[in-house]
C-alpha positions in Angstrom: -181.0 -159.7 40.6 -182.4 -156.4 41.9 -183.6 -153.1 40.4 -183.1 -149.5 41.4 -186.5 -148.2 42.4 -187.6 -145.5 39.9 -184.0 -145.4 38.5 -184.2 -148.4 36.2 -186.2 -148.4 33.0 -187.1 -152.1 33.3 -188.4 -151.4 36.8 -190.6 -148.6 35.4 -191.9 -151.0 32.8 -192.8 -153.6 35.6 -194.2 -150.8 37.7 -196.6 -149.8 34.8 -197.8 -153.3 34.4 -198.3 -153.6 38.2 -200.4 -150.4 38.1 -202.9 -151.8 35.6 -204.9 -154.0 38.1 -204.9 -151.1 40.6 -206.3 -148.7 38.0 -209.0 -151.2 37.0 -210.0 -151.7 40.6 -210.1 -147.9 41.2 -212.2 -147.3 38.1 -214.6 -150.1 39.2 -214.9 -148.5 42.7 -213.3 -151.5 44.3 -210.8 -151.4 47.2 -207.2 -151.4 46.0 -206.0 -152.3 49.5 -205.6 -156.1 49.1 -204.1 -155.9 45.7 -201.8 -153.2 46.9 -200.5 -155.6 49.6 -199.8 -158.3 47.1 -198.1 -155.8 44.8 -196.0 -154.6 47.7 -194.7 -158.1 48.4 -193.9 -158.6 44.7 -192.2 -155.2 44.3 -190.1 -155.7 47.4 -188.7 -158.9 46.0 -187.9 -157.0 42.8 -186.3 -154.0 44.6 -184.5 -155.8 47.5 -183.9 -159.2 45.8 -183.5 -162.6 47.4 -180.3 -162.0 49.3 -178.9 -161.0 52.7 -180.7 -157.6 52.4 -184.1 -159.5 52.3 -183.1 -161.4 55.4 -182.4 -158.0 57.2 -185.7 -156.7 56.0 -187.6 -159.7 57.3 -185.8 -159.5 60.6 -186.5 -155.8 60.8 -190.2 -156.3 60.1 -190.7 -159.1 62.6 -188.9 -157.1 65.3 -190.9 -153.9 64.7 -194.2 -155.8 64.7 -193.2 -157.4 68.0 -192.1 -154.0 69.5 -195.2 -152.1 68.3 -197.7 -154.8 69.3 -195.8 -155.4 72.5 -196.0 -151.7 73.5 -199.6 -151.5 72.4 -200.4 -154.2 75.0 -198.1 -152.7 77.7 -199.4 -149.1 77.2 -202.9 -150.3 78.3 -201.4 -151.4 81.6 -199.0 -148.5 82.3 -197.9 -145.1 81.1 -194.4 -145.5 82.6 -191.9 -143.2 80.8 -189.1 -145.7 81.4 -190.9 -148.5 79.8 -191.9 -146.2 76.9 -188.3 -145.2 76.4 -187.1 -148.8 76.4 -189.6 -149.7 73.7 -188.7 -146.6 71.7 -185.1 -147.5 71.9 -185.9 -151.0 70.7 -187.8 -149.6 67.8 -184.9 -147.2 67.0 -182.3 -149.9 67.2 -182.3 -151.0 63.5 -181.5 -147.5 62.2 -178.9 -147.0 65.0 -177.2 -150.3 64.1 -177.4 -149.4 60.4 -175.6 -146.1 60.9 -173.0 -147.5 63.3 -172.3 -150.8 61.4 -170.2 -149.3 58.5 -167.7 -148.1 61.2 -167.2 -151.7 62.4 -165.5 -154.7 60.9 -168.8 -156.3 60.1 -169.6 -153.8 57.3 -173.0 -152.3 56.6 -176.0 -154.0 58.1 -179.4 -153.1 56.6 -181.3 -152.8 53.4 -182.5 -150.1 51.0 -185.0 -147.8 52.6 -184.4 -148.8 56.2 -184.5 -145.2 57.4 -187.9 -144.4 55.9 -189.4 -147.7 57.2 -187.9 -147.3 60.6 -189.2 -143.7 61.0 -192.7 -145.0 60.3 -192.3 -147.7 63.0 -190.8 -145.2 65.5 -193.7 -142.8 64.9 -196.2 -145.5 65.8 -194.5 -146.2 69.1 -194.5 -142.5 70.0 -198.2 -142.1 69.1 -199.2 -145.2 71.0 -197.6 -143.6 74.1 -199.4 -140.3 73.3 -202.7 -142.2 73.1 -203.3 -141.1 69.5 -203.1 -144.8 68.4 -205.4 -147.1 70.4 -205.3 -150.2 68.4 -202.8 -151.6 65.8 -203.9 -154.1 63.1 -200.9 -156.2 62.1 -202.0 -156.3 58.4 -202.5 -152.6 58.2 -199.3 -151.8 60.1 -197.3 -154.1 57.7 -198.8 -152.4 54.7 -198.1 -149.0 56.1 -194.5 -149.7 56.9 -193.7 -151.7 53.7 -195.9 -149.7 51.2 -193.7 -150.2 48.2 -194.1 -146.8 46.3 -192.4 -145.0 49.2 -190.0 -147.8 50.1 -186.6 -146.4 49.2 -187.1 -142.7 48.8 -190.0 -141.7 51.0 -192.0 -139.6 51.7 -192.5 -140.5 55.3 -196.3 -140.8 55.8 -198.2 -140.9 59.1 -200.0 -144.1 60.1 -203.3 -142.6 61.1 -203.5 -140.6 57.9 -202.5 -143.7 55.9 -205.0 -146.0 57.6 -207.9 -143.5 57.3 -207.3 -143.2 53.5 -206.7 -146.9 53.1 -210.2 -147.7 54.3 -211.9 -144.9 52.4 -214.3 -145.9 49.6 -213.3 -143.9 46.5 -216.1 -143.1 44.0 -215.0 -143.5 40.3 -215.1 -139.8 39.4 -213.0 -139.0 42.5 -210.5 -141.7 41.7 -210.1 -140.3 38.2 -209.9 -136.7 39.1 -208.1 -136.8 42.5 -205.9 -139.9 42.2 -205.4 -141.2 38.7 -204.8 -138.0 36.7 -202.8 -136.2 39.5 -200.8 -139.5 40.0 -199.8 -139.7 36.3 -199.0 -136.0 36.2 -196.6 -136.5 39.1 -195.0 -139.5 37.4 -194.5 -137.6 34.2 -193.0 -134.7 36.1 -190.7 -137.2 37.8 -189.6 -138.5 34.4 -188.8 -134.9 33.4 -187.0 -134.1 36.6 -184.9 -137.2 36.9 -184.4 -138.5 33.4 -184.2 -135.2 31.6 -183.2 -132.3 33.8 -181.1 -134.1 36.4 -179.5 -136.2 33.7 -178.5 -133.2 31.6 -177.1 -131.3 34.6 -175.0 -134.3 35.5 -173.7 -135.1 32.0 -173.3 -131.5 30.6 -172.4 -129.6 33.7 -171.5 -131.5 36.9 -169.3 -134.2 35.3 -167.2 -131.5 33.5 -166.2 -129.6 36.6 -162.5 -130.2 37.4 -162.1 -132.5 40.4 -159.1 -130.4 41.7 -160.5 -127.8 44.1 -160.3 -124.2 43.2 -162.6 -121.2 43.9 -164.2 -121.5 40.5 -164.6 -125.3 40.5 -166.0 -125.2 44.1 -168.6 -122.5 43.2 -169.6 -124.2 40.0 -170.0 -127.6 41.8 -172.0 -126.0 44.6 -174.7 -124.7 42.2 -174.8 -127.6 39.8 -174.9 -130.2 42.6 -177.7 -128.3 44.4 -179.8 -128.3 41.3 -178.9 -131.9 40.4 -179.8 -133.1 43.9 -183.2 -131.3 43.8 -184.2 -132.6 40.4 -182.9 -136.1 41.0 -184.4 -136.5 44.5 -187.4 -134.5 43.6 -187.9 -136.8 40.6 -187.7 -139.9 42.9 -190.3 -138.3 45.3 -192.7 -137.4 42.4 -192.5 -141.0 41.2 -193.2 -142.3 44.7 -196.1 -139.9 45.4 -197.6 -140.4 41.9 -197.5 -144.2 42.3 -199.1 -143.9 45.7 -202.0 -142.0 44.2 -202.5 -144.7 41.6 -202.8 -147.3 44.5 -205.4 -145.1 46.2 -203.1 -143.4 48.8 -202.5 -139.7 48.5 -199.0 -139.7 50.0 -197.8 -136.2 51.0 -195.6 -134.2 48.6 -192.0 -134.0 49.5 -190.9 -130.8 47.7 -192.5 -127.5 47.0 -190.3 -125.1 45.1 -187.7 -124.9 47.9 -185.4 -122.5 46.0 -188.1 -119.9 46.1 -187.9 -119.7 49.9 -187.4 -116.3 51.5 -185.5 -117.7 54.5 -184.1 -121.0 55.7 -187.1 -121.7 58.0 -189.3 -121.5 55.0 -186.8 -123.6 53.1 -187.3 -126.5 55.5 -191.0 -126.4 55.0 -190.4 -126.9 51.3 -187.4 -129.2 51.1 -187.8 -132.9 52.0 -191.0 -131.8 53.7 -192.0 -135.2 55.2 -188.6 -135.6 56.9 -188.6 -132.0 58.1 -192.1 -132.4 59.6 -191.1 -135.7 61.2 -188.1 -134.2 62.9 -190.1 -131.1 63.8 -192.9 -133.0 65.4 -190.9 -135.7 67.2 -187.7 -133.9 68.2 -188.0 -130.1 67.9 -191.5 -129.6 69.3 -191.2 -132.2 72.0 -187.8 -130.8 73.2 -189.2 -127.2 73.4 -192.4 -128.3 75.2 -190.4 -130.5 77.7 -187.9 -127.7 78.2 -190.5 -125.1 79.0 -192.4 -127.5 81.3 -189.2 -128.4 83.2 -187.9 -124.8 83.1 -184.6 -125.7 81.6 -184.3 -122.2 80.0 -185.5 -118.8 81.0 -186.8 -117.9 77.6 -188.7 -120.0 75.0 -186.5 -118.6 72.3 -183.5 -120.2 73.9 -185.2 -123.5 74.1 -186.2 -123.1 70.5 -182.6 -122.4 69.4 -181.2 -125.3 71.3 -183.9 -127.5 69.8 -183.0 -126.3 66.3 -179.4 -127.2 66.8 -180.2 -130.6 68.3 -182.8 -131.4 65.5 -180.4 -130.5 62.7 -177.5 -132.2 64.3 -179.6 -135.4 64.6 -180.7 -135.0 61.0 -177.1 -134.7 59.9 -176.1 -137.8 61.8 -179.1 -139.6 60.3 -177.6 -139.1 56.8 -174.4 -140.7 58.0 -171.7 -140.6 60.7 -169.2 -138.7 58.6 -167.8 -135.3 59.5 -169.4 -133.5 56.5 -172.9 -134.8 57.4 -172.3 -133.7 61.0 -171.0 -130.4 59.8 -174.1 -130.1 57.6 -176.3 -130.5 60.6 -174.4 -127.9 62.6 -174.5 -125.5 59.7 -178.2 -125.9 59.2 -178.9 -125.5 62.9 -176.7 -122.4 63.1 -178.4 -120.9 60.1 -181.9 -121.5 61.6 -180.8 -119.9 64.9 -179.3 -116.9 63.2 -182.3 -116.5 61.0 -184.6 -116.4 64.0 -182.4 -113.9 65.8 -182.2 -111.7 62.8 -185.9 -111.7 62.1 -186.7 -110.9 65.7 -184.1 -108.2 66.3 -183.6 -106.5 63.0 -185.6 -103.3 62.6 -184.6 -103.2 58.9 -186.1 -106.6 58.3 -189.3 -105.7 60.1 -189.6 -102.5 58.1 -189.1 -104.0 54.7 -190.1 -107.7 55.0 -193.3 -107.3 53.0 -191.9 -105.2 50.2 -191.5 -107.0 46.9 -187.9 -105.9 46.3 -186.8 -107.2 49.7 -188.6 -110.5 49.2 -186.6 -111.0 45.9 -183.4 -110.2 47.8 -184.3 -112.7 50.5 -184.9 -115.4 47.9 -181.5 -114.8 46.3 -179.7 -114.8 49.6 -181.5 -117.9 50.9 -180.7 -119.8 47.6 -177.0 -119.2 48.2 -177.2 -120.2 51.9 -179.1 -123.4 50.9 -176.6 -124.2 48.1 -173.6 -123.8 50.4 -175.2 -126.2 52.9 -175.7 -128.7 50.1 -172.1 -128.3 49.1 -171.1 -129.4 52.6 -173.7 -132.2 52.4 -172.2 -133.5 49.2 -168.8 -134.2 50.8 -167.3 -133.8 47.3 -164.2 -132.0 48.5 -163.9 -133.9 51.8 
């Protein structure tokens, strides 16, 4: 028997009981780290269950520990890019197999949250190569990768930030004011987002839209699905971040009023923030820097535009190897490129961009652009 993380009332009840010892430890100024590790093991069994998915999770964990520790050792001997790429490919293999497996006769291979866990492991391999991570403690690495509050819905934390906060001694007043109260605020907001607003949008609006495509039904579905996805996924993220706070880890927020963005570049700094930053840091920025160093393009802007297309295409493929996810990636990349060109070339934009009326127009236009992208993402009329 398994439970949907943050989507099952009984799971939330068990979660509340699991929080109590963490809160007591926090109030007594004791480390929550070791209890958090025990709670993570327990909650993984509750979420994943004792089944084939658990076997995949164990195999994934053992393999990633071997890859990360193996590369930590090898990196001290050599900075060979070939060896680095081989270890990076090995670390990426679980998510690659997971995305390809549904297209084979074997069926889906993986477990809930594999993408988020794999991104954490991949990030560690990259930062070992960069020299940002010098030493990897197996217990800390396991806790970072498997940390249960962010298991199935993110956000994607960074290992150095996580470890630094994990070993921090938190005074009682700080735990109350900076962890406990904000944590429960986020959890209650998550309840409102997911179990009230998203539920009502689904029951009273989205479920009543005719399935037969027409101009009216497509437009209605575009808006309702966009709002539903935000409040549902935003609710999940608030639960995850709030729970992390209770366990003494200030996980990064994942949404910040994305539908108030003035352009799509800003939208991606507000929507699924941890994923956007991960792709930005490890694909976009590295491609641009490497391209300028190797002089692949005459202009940095060209390198940036190619990087935007590649980054968003990979992001689309990460969601799934179906045509509408790929189309979503192409659409988002194209929109980002066009936004950049418009903002650099348009005299009208440069003249009015700081005026209040123009900012309102930009928010309205960006909202529609974002919603159309989410309509493609939904695959509802595929």
